[in-house]
N, C-alpha and C positions, 0 to 999 in steps of 0.2 A: 297283202294284195295276191299272192299266188294262193294263199290258204282259203281266200272267199273264192276264187275261181274253181279249185279244187272240190271244194264243198259244193257249188252248185253244181257241177257234173255228176257228183256223187248221188245227190238228191233225185236228180233226172234219170238217174239209171234204175231200169226196175229189176236189176238182178241182184243189188245190195239189199240184204235183208237189214243190217243195221249200221249206223254210223255213229260214231263216239268220237265227240270233239274234246281235246283238253287244252286247256289255255286260261291265261289270267283274266279274261274279259269274256264275256257272253258273245256270241255270233250273231245274236240280235234275229234269228229265226227260229220258228217252230214248224216240225214235220213229224210225222208219226214213227220214223225209223232213225229219227235223230235225238242223241242223248249227249248231253254236255258234262264235265266236270270241270268247276272254276277252282283253281288253285294258285294260292298267292306266290309260291314258289315251286316252280317247275325243276328245280333240283332236287327235289325231295319226292319221291313217289310211294313213301312206304305207307302213307296214309291211305292212298286209293288204288293199292296193287289188285285188290279184289276185283276191281272192274275192268282189269286190263286183259283178262285172259278170254280165250275164244275167238280171237281175230285173225282173219288171213293176212292182212297188210297193214301196214302204216304208212301214211304220206306224211313225212315230216317236213314239216313248211315253215317252222321257226325260224328266226334270223333276226340278226340286228345288220344296221349299216356300221362298217368300220371307220366312217367319217368322225373325226375328232376324238376317236378311242385310242387307248393305249392297248399295247399287245396283250399283256395279261388279262384285262378286262374283255377284250374282243375274244381270247383264247376261252375264258370261262364260259361266256354265252354261246360260243360256238362248237369248239370241240368237246369240252367238259359235260355241257348241258345234252348235248347229240349222242355222246357216248352212254352218258349215265342212263338216258330214256331206252338206247338200243339194247344195253345189257339186261335191263328189266324186262323188256319186250321180248326179247330171245329166250329168257329164261323160261316165261309164262307162255309162249308161244313158238314152241320148236317149229323151224321151217317158214316162220313168216317172211314174207316179202316185206322189205325195207326199202322204201324210196325215201333218197335224201334231196332235197332242193340245194344244189351248190352253186355254182356260176360259172360262166365262160371267162377262161382266162385262169382257172384254179390251178395251181403249181402241185403237182403230182410228185414232184422230187422232194419237196418241203424245204428247199434251199434258196429260193428266188429272194430277190429283195423286196417285193410286194408283200407286206405284212398280210394282209387277209387273204390273199393267194395262197400263202405258205400254210396259213391255219387251215384253210378249207382244204388244201391238198392233205394235210395230216389228217383231218378228219376223216375223208373219204377214204385214205389207206386203212386208216384203224377199224371203219366199217366193214372194210371186204375181209379183214382179218376175222370178223365174228361168225359163229356159225349159224347166219341167216342169209335169205337171199337179197344182198345189198346192190341197189342199182342208183345211181348218180344222176340226177339231172342237172345238166349245165346249160340253162336257158341263157339267150343273151338278152336282146332287147325285148321285152315282153309286153303287148298292147293289152290292156285293160279293157274287157269288153263287159256289156250287160250292167253298166252302172257303176262296176266294181271299182274301188279306189285305194291308191295306196295310204296306208295309215301313217307312214313316214312322210313328214311336213316336207322335206327336201324334195324326196321322189314324188310328192303329189304336184309340187310346183312344177317341178321338170315335166312331168305326163301332162299337166294341163296347158302348159306352153307349147309343148311339142305335138300336142293332138293332131293339128292339120297336116303335119309331115308323116305320120307313122304309115298310112296308107300307100304314099310313094316309096318310102322306106323299105316296106314289105314287097313291093313289086319290084325295087332295084336290087334288093338284097334278099330273096326268099328264103335263103338257108341260115340266116343270121337273125331272123326276126321270128317271134311266135307270139300266141296270144295266151290269154288266162284258159280261155275255152281248150284251145289243143292242148296246153300241159295237163288239164285234168283229166282230157281224154287219155292222153298218152299214159298217164299214170293207170288208169282204170284198164287199160290193154295189158300193161305190164303186170298188173296183180293178177290179171286172168289167165295169159298166156305165157308170161316171161319174157326174157328178152337176151340173145346171145352176146349183147353188148353190155358190160358193167357200168360204163359209163355213156351217157348220150347227149348229145349236142344238139342245138336247135334244128339241124335238117332231120335228125333222129326222131325228135320228139314230134314234129311235125308229119312225119310218115307214118307214126305209130298212129298218131290221131285219128288218120284217114281223111 
């Protein structure tokens, strides 16, 4: 869902020359500045490394729900996958900005009781030790706009049922709620101008989106 929103804002931005989407399934869009690489296993980048050079930023929106998953499996798809891609990109694009979509409640201590928060915290900390400009996005509730839908069935049901409440929640808790549009705009702002904060909460994301 986040990736769809970010891609929309990238395609609308006249300053971007080229957008490369890497994933296991097609995004279902066509645009002169959009290229896609479809790969069956995102853990293995050696087969398409030649396509990954010459970029200023990576918006890493891949992720899975921890619901029903055991820690080793979740860690592989969260920590191992993210760090594997980041290490490849920093080698090919020194000085790249790497924006990682984490989550509100992430545990930077890595020792909390909540599994997903520990793993996300470990991933964030490891990214910050790499020689790249790593920025962590920790959105809370994200309202999907412009017809964008979550591909996770559970999230899709929750969002569909809760849609009448999004606007009131946004008014009551303006610093805890953001949108797919604002997340995308904020990522572009960070890629252009950087940020003094390595970790961005919903309040920061909304402020950067303008």
